Structures are given as structure tokens and as C-alpha cells.
C-alpha positions in Angstrom: 0.3 -0.1 -0.2 1.1 3.6 -0.8 -0.1 5.8 1.3 0.0 10.1 1.2 -1.5 11.9 3.9 -2.0 15.8 3.7 -3.3 18.3 6.4 -5.9 20.4 5.9 -5.3 23.9 4.4 -4.9 27.1 7.1 -8.0 27.8 8.7 -9.3 31.0 9.9 -8.9 30.2 13.8 -5.3 28.9 13.1 -4.6 32.3 12.0 -5.8 32.9 15.8 -4.1 30.6 17.8 -7.7 28.8 18.7 -7.9 25.1 19.6 -10.1 23.9 16.8 -10.3 20.2 18.4 -13.7 18.8 17.1 -15.2 22.0 16.1 -15.4 22.1 12.2 -12.5 25.1 11.4 -13.3 27.5 7.9 -10.3 28.0 5.4 -9.1 31.4 5.6 -8.3 32.4 2.3 -4.5 31.5 2.4 -6.0 27.9 3.4 -8.1 28.2 0.6 -5.1 28.9 -2.1 -2.8 26.0 -0.6 -5.6 23.4 -1.0 -5.7 24.5 -4.6 -2.2 24.2 -4.8 -2.3 20.9 -3.3 -5.0 20.0 -5.4 -2.7 20.8 -8.4 0.5 18.7 -6.9 -1.1 16.0 -6.5 -3.1 16.6 -10.2 -1.3 13.8 -11.9 -0.8 11.3 -8.6 -2.4 7.7 -9.0 -4.8 7.4 -6.3 -7.1 4.6 -5.4 -9.5 5.7 -3.1 -9.7 9.3 -0.2 -10.2 9.1 3.2 -10.4 12.7 4.6 -11.8 14.3 8.4 -15.5 14.8 8.1 -14.7 18.0 9.6 -15.2 20.9 7.3 -11.3 22.4 7.3 -10.4 18.8 6.0 -13.1 18.1 4.0 -12.9 21.2 2.4 -9.3 20.6 1.5 -10.1 16.6 0.5 -12.7 18.0 -2.3 -10.2 20.5 -4.1 -8.6 17.7 -4.1 -10.7 15.3 -4.9 -11.3 18.1 -8.4 -8.4 16.7 -10.3 -9.9 12.7 -9.5 -13.7 12.5 -10.0 -13.5 9.2 -10.6 -12.0 7.9 -7.1 -14.5 7.2 -4.1 -13.9 9.7 -1.4 -15.4 8.9 2.5 -15.8 11.4 5.4 -14.5 9.7 8.6 -14.8 10.6 12.1 -12.1 8.2 12.6 -10.0 11.4 10.7 -11.0 14.4 13.4 -8.3 16.2 14.6 -7.5 15.4 18.5 -10.6 16.2 20.9 -9.2 19.3 23.2 -12.8 19.5 25.3 -13.0 22.1 27.2 -10.3 23.7 25.2 -11.8 23.3 21.9 -12.8 27.0 20.6 -10.5 28.6 22.9 -7.2 30.8 21.8 -3.8 30.1 23.6 -3.1 33.3 24.7 -6.6 32.9 26.4 -5.0 29.7 28.2 -2.2 31.4 29.1 -0.5 28.8 26.9 1.1 31.1 24.1 4.5 31.4 25.6 4.2 27.5 26.8 5.5 24.7 24.6 2.9 22.5 23.7 5.2 19.6 24.8 4.4 21.2 28.5 1.1 21.3 28.6 -1.6 20.1 31.4 -4.6 19.3 29.2 -8.3 19.7 30.4 -9.5 16.3 32.0 -12.1 15.9 28.8 -9.6 15.5 26.3 -8.3 12.9 24.2 -5.2 11.6 25.4 -2.6 10.1 23.5 -2.8 6.6 24.3 -6.4 7.3 22.8 -5.5 9.4 19.8 -2.8 6.6 19.0 -5.7 3.7 19.3 -8.0 5.6 16.8 -5.0 5.9 14.4 -3.9 2.7 15.1 -7.6 1.2 14.1 -8.2 2.9 11.1 -4.9 1.8 10.2 -5.3 -1.5 10.7 -9.3 -0.9 8.8 -7.1 0.5 5.6 -4.8 -1.8 5.6 -7.1 -4.3 5.1 -9.1 -3.2 2.6 -6.0 -1.8 0.6 -3.7 -3.3 1.0 -2.1 -3.0 -2.9 -3.4 0.5 -3.5 -2.3 4.1 -3.5 -4.5 5.8 -0.5 -4.7 9.6 0.2 -5.6 10.4 3.4 -6.9 14.4 4.6 -6.5 14.9 8.2 -5.3 17.7 10.6 -1.9 17.8 13.1 -2.2 15.3 15.8 -4.0 13.0 13.8 -1.8 12.6 11.0 0.8 12.6 13.7 -0.8 9.9 16.1 -0.9 7.6 11.8 2.6 8.0 11.8 4.1 7.0 15.1 1.6 4.4 14.1 3.5 3.8 10.9 6.9 4.0 12.4 6.3 1.9 15.2 6.5 4.3 17.7 4.8 4.4 20.8 1.3 7.0 21.9 4.4 9.0 24.0 6.6 9.6 20.8 3.5 11.0 19.1 4.9 14.2 20.3 8.0 13.9 19.0 6.7 13.4 15.5 8.0 16.7 13.0 4.5 19.0 13.4 3.1 19.1 10.1 2.4 21.9 8.0 -0.7 23.0 6.0 -1.2 21.1 3.2 2.8 19.6 3.4 2.8 15.6 2.3 3.7 12.9 3.5 4.4 9.4 1.7 4.7 5.9 2.2 5.0 2.6 0.9 3.5 -0.1 3.4 4.7 -3.9 2.6 3.2 -7.1 4.0 5.3 -7.1 6.9 4.1 -3.6 8.1 7.6 -2.1 7.4 7.6 1.2 6.0 9.5 3.3 3.2 9.2 6.9 3.6 9.6 8.4 0.5 8.4 12.1 1.1 8.1 14.1 5.3 6.3 17.2 5.8 6.8 18.4 2.1 5.6 21.8 1.1 7.4 22.7 -1.9 3.9 23.4 -3.6 3.4 26.4 -1.8 7.4 28.3 -2.7 
């Protein structure tokens, strides 16, 4: 299986440092341009199936990509949603007093999805698509935390190591080749050359 992973374009909330979690999010004018650019980059890529988060910021990005692949099935799924941020959703880092605290040191609210929970969600989804699409080229359109959790699963890292994975840029591209032994080859990692 070849797996292409990307993240949604910049949102209005990203610009204001608002934690979105399961909120839909709205692509900014820059985010719409980024979505068009990543769509252009993937235009000639062979893709057999597209899965996208069902949250607006990712589904809008996925629809932009799908314009160049009109005959490819596209499925909007809750498994690819961003990490649920609980009571923090819709609040800015500044509002929460986190603007000068490194993310690794944040103490999340009790109703926030844990690293283990998002890792398990990513792992369950990965195993499902591996079974269903073992010989196909699959595009996933997600979010920062869920994409990092997926990358942790693919690269045999643990839930606690998710935070060590490079933060995905808006519409950055990751490409992995997965074989039957679940070994992987990384072809592209967090690449945004299409935005230059």
C-alpha cells in the first residue's frame, strides 16, 4: 500500500491561535490557496481512494484535491478528526495562558483526548485501511495531531512518542510505502514545496 497523508489548509482559527479540536474550522483565504496548490501537486498522482476527516477544514481541502480525481471514491470519516480538545476547544492559546508554554509542557483538561486514545484511534483506522486497500494508493486528509498519531503507528513508535514527530505544516505531504510485513519506506516527509 502506498499512503499519501496531508493536512488541511490554514484556517481562520489557526491565524488566531485558536484550538479547534472537533470544531469544523473555516479555511482562510490563504488556506484556500494552499488547498488549491496541494490539489495541483497531487493532480497527476494515481490515487485509488480518498479518506478525509469529516470536519469542514479537512473535507474542504479534500474536495479541492478530489476535483482532479472525479472518479475516485471519497469518504468523510470521524476517525480522521483532530484530537478532541475538550474544554479548550474554541479558545485561543492566549486565553488559556499557553502562548508562551511549549506544547510538550501543556497540561490538558480532563475531557481532552489522551495520547493513548488518539494513538489507538489512528492504529484502528490504519489496520482497517491496510486490510481493505493493501495493494492500493490511498490519500488521507487529516489534521496535525491525528496525522502525527498515524505517522507514529506507521513508523512503529509509541503513543508517548507522538509529540516527538515533526509538526505537519498546512497541506504538507507525507508519502509512505507499506509492505506486507508492515515495514515502511518514507518517500516524502512534511514537504511543502508546492507552497513555495
